[in-house]
N, C-alpha and C positions, 0 to 999 in steps of 0.2 A: 183497428184503431177507431174506425167510424162507429162500430157497435159500442165500444167502450165509452166514447165521447158522448153518446146519446143517453147514457145512464148517469144520473146524479150520484156522485160518490166515486166514480171510476174515471181514470185519466187514460186517454189514448197514448200519452207519453209513456205510461207504464208498459203498454203492449210493445211500443217501439223499443223500450229499454230491454225487455226480455228477449225480443226477437233479434237483437243485436244491430238494429239500424238507427239507434237514437242519435249517436254522434254524427253519422253521415247526414241524417235529416237536418240537424241543427246547422251544420256547416253549409249544407245546400241552400237552406232558406236564407242564410246570411248573404249569399251571392246575388240575391235580387236587389239591385241598387245601381248606382252610377257605373260600377265596373262592368255591368252587362253591356252597356253601350260601347265600351272599348272593345269587348270581346266580339261584338257584332261587326264593328268597323274593321277589326284586324282579320277575323276569320270567317265573316259572313254568317249565314244561318247555321252552318255546321259548327263554327266556333262558338256561337251563342248556345247551341244545344249542349255542347260539351261543358261550357262554363257554368251553365245553370243545372247541369247534371239531370237533364230532363228524362233520360232513359230510366233513371231511378225514380224521379219525382212524379212524372205523369201517371204511371200505373198505380203508385201509392195514392195519389189524390183521387184518381178515378174510383179506387176501392173505398176510400173514405166517404166521398160524396154519394156513391151508390148505397153504401150502408146507412148513411144518415137519412137518406130519403126513404129507404125501404124499412129500416128498423124503427123509424120515428113512430109509426102506428103501433108496432108491436110493443115498444117500450112503454108508451102511454097506457096501453092495455095492461101490461104486466105490473106497472107501478100501482095501478088502481085495483087490480084483481088478485095479484100474487106478490105483494111487496116483500114478504119474508123469504120466499123462495128465490126471488131475484137477488136480494141482498146477500143471501147465503152463498149463492154461486159466486158473486163477485168478491165476497169476503175471502173465500178460499183462493180465488184467483190472485187477489192483491197480496194476501199473506204469503203465498208461494213466491210471488214476484219479489217480495222483500228478502226472502231466503236466497233466491237465485242471484240477485244483484248485490246483496250485502256482503259477499265474500271480500275479505281484505286483499287488496292488491299488494304487490311485492314492496312498494314504497310506502305502505301505510305506517303512520306514526301515531303515538298516543294523542297528540293534539288534534288529530282528525275527528276525535269525539266531539269537538266544539261545533264544527259545521253540521255534524249529525244531529246534535241537540238543537241547533238553530232550526234545522229542517222540521224537527218534531214540533217545536213551538209554533213556527209559522203555519204549519199545516192545521194546527188547532185554532190559531187566531184569525186566519184570513176569513173564514165564513162569517164570523161575528162582526167583521168590519164592513162587509158588503152592503148591508142596508143603508149605509151612509151615502152610497152612490145616488140613492133616490133624492137626497137633499139638493142635487143639482137642479131639480125643478123641471127643466125642459125635457119632455119625453124623447125628443130626437137626440139630445145630448146624452141622456141616460142610455139610449140604445148604442150610441157610438162608444161611449166609455165602457159599457157592459161588454161589447164585442171585443174591445182591446184587452180587457181583463180576462175574459173567458178564453180567448185564443192564447194568451200568455200562459194561463193556467194549463191549457191542454198540452203545451210544450213541456210542462213539468211533470215527471212521473209522480203519481200519488196525489196530485192536486187536480180535482175534478172541475173542469170548466162548467159542466152542467150543474154541479152542486153550487158553485158560486153564482151562476145565473139564477138558480132556485133561491139562494139567499138574497139576491137582489130583486126578487120578484119578477124576473124576466124569462124564466124557463118556459112557462106555459105560453107566453107571448111569442117567443122565438119558435117553439115547436109548432104552434098553430100557424105561424107565418110560413114555416117550411111545408107543412101539409097543405095549406091553402095557396102557396106560391104568391105571397104578398110581396110584390116587387119593391115598392117604396120602403117597407119595413126591413126587408132583407138587404136592400141597398145600404141603408144606414148601418145595419149590423155588420155587413161586409166591410164597410169603410173602417169601422173600429177594429175589425180583425186585421186588416191590412196594416194599420198603424201599429198594432200590437206585435204582429209578425216582424215588421221592419225593425222595430227598436229592440224587442226582447230577444230575438234570435241572435242579434249582434252581441248583446250582453252575455248570453249563454255561451256562444262560440268563443268569446274572449276568455271567459272563465275556464272553459274546458281546455283551451290551449295553454293558458298561463298557470292554472291551479287545478290540474286534472283530478287528482285523487281527492282533494278537499271538496271539489264540486260534486264528484260522484257520491261522497259521503253525505253532502247536503241533500242530494236527490234521494238517497236511501232514507234519510230522515223524513222527507216529504211522504214517501211511500208508507212507512210505518205509521206516521202520524195520521194518515187517512183512514186507517183501519176502524177507529171508533165510529166514523161516519157511516160505515157499511155494516155495523153490528145489527143483526136482524131484530133483536128483541130490545126495543127501546120505547120510551114514552116521551112525547113532546111536552116539555114543561114551560117553555117560553116562546112566544111568537109575536109577530105584529102583522097587521093587515095592510096589504099593498093595494094597488089599483084593482078595481072590480072585486074588492073584498078577498083577494088572493092571500092565502096564508103563507107568510114568510117565516120559516123555522129559525129560531135563534139559539135554542138550547134543548138538550135531550137528557133524560135519565136512562142510564143503561141498566138492563135487567137480566137476570138469569132466565132461561126458558120457562121454568116452573113459576117464577114470579110474574113473568109476562102474562101468563094465562090468568093468574089471580088478580092482577091489576087491571088488565084491559077487558077481561072476559072473552078473549078470542083465543083460538087454538094456537099453540106455539109451533106446530108442524115440525117438531124436533127431528124426526126421521128424514123428512123430505129436505129440510134445510141442511142437515148434516151431509146427506148424500150429494146434494148439489155443491156444497162447499168442497167436498172431496173431489168431485168432478172438476171444479174450477182449478184446484191445485194440480190435478193430473194434466189438465190442458196446458198449464204454464210449464210444468216439468218436461212434458213431451216437446213443446215448442222450443224450450231452452236447449234441450238435448239435440234436436234437429239443427238448430242454429249453430250450436257449438261444432257439430259434425261438418256442417257446410263450411264454417270458417276454417276448420282444420284442413279440409280438402283444398280450399282456395290457397291457404298458406303452403301446402305441399306442392300444388301445381306451380305457384310462383317460384318456389325454391328450385323445382326441376327446370323451369324455364331459365332461371338465372344460371344454373350449372351448364345447361346446354349452350347458352350464349357465350359463356366463358370458354367452353371447349372450341366453339367455332371461331372465336376471335384470335387471330395470329398474335403471338407475343414477340417482343423484341428479344434478340439474343442477349 
């Protein structure tokens, strides 16, 4: 998830979705709030650990933070030196993710096409709205709002928080802050992230509990709608300059590989991009299969435990 979140165009939420931990993650984040004080008062530290599901969350967050710190340097280099290959890999990864999570559940109905279409539209529209954040004026406020938007996007499969940061002109600022450990800058950004996590996780948790299938279809729409952002062969057609003359992309023209070479004069790297796209797809399919096997084993173990408990429990005559 950390590696995916560091790449503009890819969402860590997609990785969570494919690995089968997405809903547990959303419901766990929602527990951070006033109810945690009640759990601490009633059950002490052990009760708080259980309430916040820290046995699940702490290893996950440690992996995300480690990856963000270590991958930040690599991602910046790859974006500058090999953007086509990087986008090819993640295009295959996200495309396979859409296939894996797009299977219709048993209670699917025709009207679930509506949230699917809404997800497609929002995934396309959100990046074009992000430059409006800069109209807030104050750099500190822009960082806080940017953090809230980016972390909310990272909770959505298919919506890249990094790409939205890029659209807001904040991607380089935040990445440089991470690499240089700029505490004041990271503190403002973290404050926005906390606000976004606190509010958006509750909305998602409520939607998943009350409108599960419709919400899943909305999320699939986000994933499919993010694919154009990752298409390797594209030409920037509209942009604006942010602070320090940073280029903020607004619109692209999507090209075939052979047209890309003719328009840009650069090599399309078709073989390398295709192989990496296939590799990305294989990674997702393997992870999804391993996740499905683990879930099946857990269900089987739970079923056996239930049967054993029933046998050991004396029944009334």
